[in-house]
N, C-alpha and C positions, 0 to 999 in steps of 0.2 A: 090312603089311611095316616091321618093326620096325628098333630102328637096330642091332641085331646081324645084320641081312640084309645091313648096306653100309658102306662107309666114306664118309665126305662128303669130296670132294676140296676142297683150298686152295690159294691160289697161291703162296703163299709155300713151305710143305711139297712140294708138287710140284717147283717151282725147284730144289731140293736137288741134283740130280743135273748140272743146267746152271751148269759151274764158271766164273769171269771168264777173259778168253782172254790167255794171255802177249802180253807187249807184243813179243815178235818172231812173231806167229803171221802166216801166209800164210791165203790163200783155200784151196790146198789142204788144210789141216787141217780144214774145216768140211764137206767131203762134195762129192758130186756126185748130187743129186737129178734124175734123169729122170722127165719124164711123159709119158705116153702117152697120146694122145686128140686131142679136135676134129675129128670128121667134119663134112662139109659142114652148114652153119648153125649150128655150134653152137661158133665158133673163141674165143669170148670165155671158155668154160673153163675150158682149159688156162692161158689168159694170167693167169685169175684162182689159180688156184693156184699157177702160177709164181711170180708175186709176193708171192702169201702166203709161199711158202718162202723168198724173200730176203729179205721183211721180217722173218721169223725167224731168220735167221742162217746159212742155206746159204752155202757158200761159193761154188759154181755150179749153176748149173738150167740143162738142155736141155728142150726141148721137142719130142717125135715128131707131127709132126702131118698133114695133107693140104697137099701142095706150096702149093696155094691160099690157105692160112693162114699159111704161115710168115714171108712178108713182113711180112706186115701187124701181126703179133706182135712182130717185130724192132722196127718202125717204133714201135709204139705203147712199148714197152718195151723199149730197148735193152740192157741189161744179161740179157736171154735170149738162150739161143743156140737156133736153132728150127730146124727141118730137115724137108722135107720127106719121108715116108714112102710108099710106094707100096704094098711088098710087106713081109713078116715080114724077109727076110734085110737089108732096110735098115734093120732094127733093130740087128743085129750090134755093128758100131762104135759104137754108143752105149752099150747093155748093157756094153760091155768096159768102159769108162769110169765107167759109174755105180756111187755107194754102194747107191743106195736107189731103188725103181721107184715112182714112180704110176700107177696105171691105171686107166681110166673114166671121167673127166672127158670129157663129150664125147663118147665112144668108139663110141656107137652100138650098134646090135646086126646091122648088115649085114655083107656077105661081108668088106668090109677090117677092121671092127672085132672080128670073131669071129677072123679070122687073127692079128692083133696080138695078141689076147689069150691065143690056142692057144700062140704063141710065146713069149710074156714066161712064160706057165706052165715052159716048159722050162727056164727060166734057175734059179741058186740063188739068186739077189738076195732080200732083203726088200722085201715087196712093201707096198704101201696103196692098198687094193682098193677101189672106191667108183663109184656109179651104175649106167652098165651093164654094166660089168665086173661087179658083182653080179648083174644080170638075167641075164647069160650063166654064170655060176656057178651059177646057181638054175636051169637047163637042164641042166646036167651038174656035179653037186655033187662036190667033192672035197674032204679035209681036207689043212691044210697047217698046221706048224708058225711059220715065219717069215712069216706075213704081218698087216695089221692091216685088219679088215674094218670099214667105216664104214655100213650101213644106216641109211635110214630107215625107219620101220613099216612103209611098201607095199614097199621092199623087202627087209625081213626078213619079212615073211609070205610073200614069193616064195622065199625062200630055206628056211623051213620049210613051204610048202605049207599056208598056212592063212591066215587073215583077218587084216586089219588091226585089226579088233576083237578079234578075241584077242591078237593083239601086244600092244594098249595094256591090255586088261582086267589082264595082270599081266605089264609089261616086265621086272620082275626076273627071273622064269622064264622069258621070252622070250631073254633075254640070255644066259643060262647054258645053255640048249639049243641056241644059235646055238653058242658057244663050244666046245660039248662034239661035237656034230657036225661042226663046220668047223674046229676048232681054233685056235692062233693068239689074236691077241686082237681083241675085239668090241666095236666101240664102238657102241650104239643109240643112236641122236641121236633130238633131241627135246625136249619139256620134260621135264627130268630126265634129261638123256642121263647112259647107264651105260656103262661102262666094264669088261670080262668077261677073265679070264683064268684058265688051267689051276688054279694053284695058291692063289689069293686071293679074298677074299669081293670080290662087285663093288664097284664105287667108283659113289658120284653125285655129279653135278655139281648145285649150286643155284642158279650163276649164269645169266647169259643172261634174256633177254625176248623177248616176240612178238615186238618190231620186226625178229628176227633171222628171220624165216619168209618168206625172199625168197630170188628166185634167186641163186644162187650163193655162198652161205654153204657148203655142202658143199664146195664145190671149194676154197673159203679154209681149213675146216679141213684137209683132206687134205695141201695146201700146208705147212700147220703142221706137221704131225705128219711128217711128209715131213722137214722141214728138222732137226727135231729127231733124228729117227735117224741122220742125214746127218752131225750134230755127237757121235754117237756115243753118244746115249740109247738103253737097251733100247727094243725094241718096246713094253713096257708101260709104263714111264715116260715114253715119247715120247707114247704115248695119252693119257696120265693129264694130262700137261701141255699138250698141243696142246688136247687138250677146255676146260682150265679157263682159259686162257689166253684161245682163241680166245671162248669166253663171256664172258669178262670186257673183252675188247677193244668184245664186241657191246653191253655196258653201257655203257662208255665213249662208244659213239657215239650213245648214247640219251640223250645229254645235254640236245638241243634236242626230246627226245621221240620215241618208239618208232616212229610211223608216218615212213615214206620212207628208212629206213634201207638204203643199198646196202652190197651184201657189199665192194665194195671201202671203204668207210667203216672198216673195220676195221683196213686196213694199219697206221696211225698209232697207233692203239692196241696193237696185237701188239708194235710194237717198246719202249712204255714198259713192257708187262706182262712183258716176256723180257730185261729188262735192270735 
């Protein structure tokens, strides 16, 4: 892979579309992120994504989850607006107020998650698609222009009906094939995260560290990207900045060592990286 095959992401260059805030700004100016997921046993996923979206500048963040999780999420992070949803139509008033939708964090692949996923696909809102939503997509592949897909290598292998080894042996080819097949923007996570779009050569992130290989990091990344879309960045600019800011925040969190970093340790670093 030569340097002509990709462009290296830098935080300062990627921050250019993120303009200073007006002195008379209000929360409505910075978008409303809706995060859908967290089936039973996975309540932390949406909370991490939601708090990451808030720390990345989203004006409002709503969570659509199992009703059993909603109270705990609100108690742990009162800035999140949490709603219990049991059937797809429960999403309609939330979708009507949203700027961008995150789907997949802890969603599961059972009837509840599958029904919510199918309903969200009928919306025209931009989507940030992660985790089990990617696994559901692999079962019934469709293309869509206004979404960002964020697979790790195992999810990418399912999306392309191949093996993890095949993905990892040529990650640049894999991300380009994913983008051609599914359209939109594709973020292939892992060491050397890649961002692919239809009209540009892929972008490579050289920041980040092995301490970020821990539960919840992907949930945080989806929240960051969604917050940037909510604030008016294009899907491509949001993916680029989200990836490099997330990685840089991970490097800040490694100041005391890489072992033992938690996903939530990135939150303060995100503020620093995005201001």
